[in-house]
C-alpha positions as CSV (number, residue, x, y, z in Angstrom):
1,A,-92.3,-126.5,134.3
2,A,-88.6,-126.0,133.7
3,K,-88.6,-122.7,135.6
4,V,-90.3,-124.3,138.6
5,G,-87.7,-127.0,138.7
6,F,-85.0,-124.4,138.5
7,L,-86.4,-122.4,141.4
8,S,-86.9,-125.5,143.4
9,A,-83.3,-126.5,142.8
10,I,-82.2,-123.1,144.0
11,G,-84.3,-123.4,147.1
12,H,-82.8,-126.8,147.9
13,T,-79.3,-125.6,147.3
14,L,-79.8,-122.6,149.6
15,Q,-81.4,-124.8,152.2
16,A,-78.5,-127.2,152.1
17,Q,-76.0,-124.3,152.5
18,A,-78.0,-122.9,155.4
19,M,-78.1,-126.2,157.2
20,K,-74.3,-126.3,157.2
21,L,-74.2,-123.2,159.4
22,P,-73.8,-123.6,163.2
23,L,-77.3,-122.8,164.2
24,P,-79.5,-123.5,167.2
25,E,-81.6,-126.6,166.9
26,A,-84.9,-124.6,166.8
27,A,-83.5,-122.6,163.8
28,R,-82.4,-125.8,162.1
29,G,-85.8,-127.3,162.5
30,F,-87.4,-124.2,161.1
31,L,-85.1,-124.1,158.1
32,A,-85.5,-127.9,157.4
33,H,-89.3,-127.9,157.7
34,P,-91.2,-128.9,154.6
35,A,-93.2,-125.6,154.8
36,G,-90.1,-123.6,155.8
37,P,-88.6,-120.5,154.2
38,F,-87.1,-122.3,151.3
39,T,-90.6,-123.3,149.9
40,I,-93.6,-121.4,148.5
41,H,-95.6,-123.0,151.4
42,F,-93.9,-120.4,153.7
43,W,-93.9,-117.3,151.5
44,A,-97.5,-117.4,150.2
45,P,-99.0,-117.1,153.7
46,T,-96.3,-114.8,154.8
47,W,-97.3,-112.2,152.2
48,K,-101.0,-112.9,152.9
49,W,-100.4,-111.4,156.3
50,M,-100.5,-108.0,154.5
51,L,-104.3,-108.5,154.0
52,S,-104.7,-109.1,157.7
53,I,-102.6,-106.2,158.7
54,S,-104.6,-104.0,156.3
55,N,-107.8,-105.2,157.9
56,L,-106.4,-104.4,161.3
57,M,-105.4,-100.9,160.2
58,D,-109.0,-100.4,159.1
59,Y,-110.2,-100.9,162.7
60,D,-111.5,-97.3,162.9
61,R,-112.5,-96.9,159.3
62,P,-115.9,-95.3,158.9
63,V,-118.4,-98.1,158.4
64,E,-119.8,-96.5,155.2
65,K,-116.4,-97.2,153.6
66,V,-116.3,-100.9,154.6
67,S,-117.0,-103.1,151.6
68,T,-119.5,-105.9,152.4
69,M,-118.3,-108.0,149.5
70,Q,-114.6,-107.6,150.3
71,Q,-115.1,-108.5,153.9
72,T,-117.3,-111.4,153.1
73,A,-114.6,-112.7,150.7
74,L,-111.8,-112.3,153.3
75,C,-113.9,-113.8,156.0
76,A,-114.9,-116.9,153.9
77,T,-111.3,-117.3,152.7
78,G,-110.1,-117.2,156.2
79,F,-112.5,-119.9,157.4
80,I,-112.0,-122.2,154.4
81,W,-108.3,-122.0,154.2
82,S,-107.7,-122.3,158.0
83,R,-109.4,-125.7,157.8
84,Y,-107.4,-126.7,154.8
85,S,-104.1,-125.7,156.4
86,M,-104.7,-128.2,159.1
87,V,-105.4,-131.2,156.8
88,I,-102.7,-130.8,154.2
89,V,-99.3,-132.5,154.6
90,P,-97.2,-130.8,155.9
91,V,-99.5,-129.0,158.3
92,N,-98.9,-125.3,157.7
93,Y,-99.2,-123.3,160.9
94,N,-98.3,-120.0,159.2
95,L,-101.2,-120.5,156.7
96,F,-103.5,-121.4,159.6
97,A,-102.6,-118.3,161.6
98,V,-103.0,-115.9,158.8
99,N,-106.3,-117.3,157.8
100,I,-107.7,-117.3,161.3
101,S,-106.6,-113.6,161.4
102,L,-108.4,-112.9,158.1
103,A,-111.5,-114.7,159.4
104,V,-111.6,-112.8,162.7
105,T,-110.9,-109.3,161.2
106,G,-113.3,-110.0,158.3
107,T,-116.0,-111.0,160.8
108,Y,-115.4,-107.9,162.9
109,H,-115.8,-105.6,159.9
110,L,-118.9,-107.5,158.7
111,A,-120.5,-107.3,162.1
112,R,-119.8,-103.5,162.1
113,K,-121.4,-103.2,158.7
114,I,-124.4,-105.3,159.5
115,K,-125.0,-103.5,162.8
116,S,-124.8,-100.1,161.0
117,E,-127.3,-101.2,158.3
118,F,-129.7,-102.6,160.9
119,E,-129.5,-99.3,162.9
120,K,-130.2,-97.3,159.7
121,K,-133.4,-99.4,159.0
122,K,-134.6,-98.7,162.6
123,E,-134.5,-95.0,162.0
């Protein structure tokens, strides 16, 4: 718990220093936001974008290599956490966007996999 307090204090100190800079009002609002870049509420979803980007890069991946369990997990995570991101305080739009992206890309890959399995059964 002491380490968390220490890291939180560093974040607040850096934020206070950044707010002293002559910045445009939009940048000041972004830096001062409770889910801004000086909090974990910003960085966790920002790094989660790597999952969405990875899924987008797998757009043309052979369907035989698509993992049904992995895509189901990403899809479910996307739908569940996108709802959660809108009911928490502060509302976290970065978390919402990344989870909608996960839900959409996961659904796309699941649909590809299900279609492929259905076509194999028809043969």
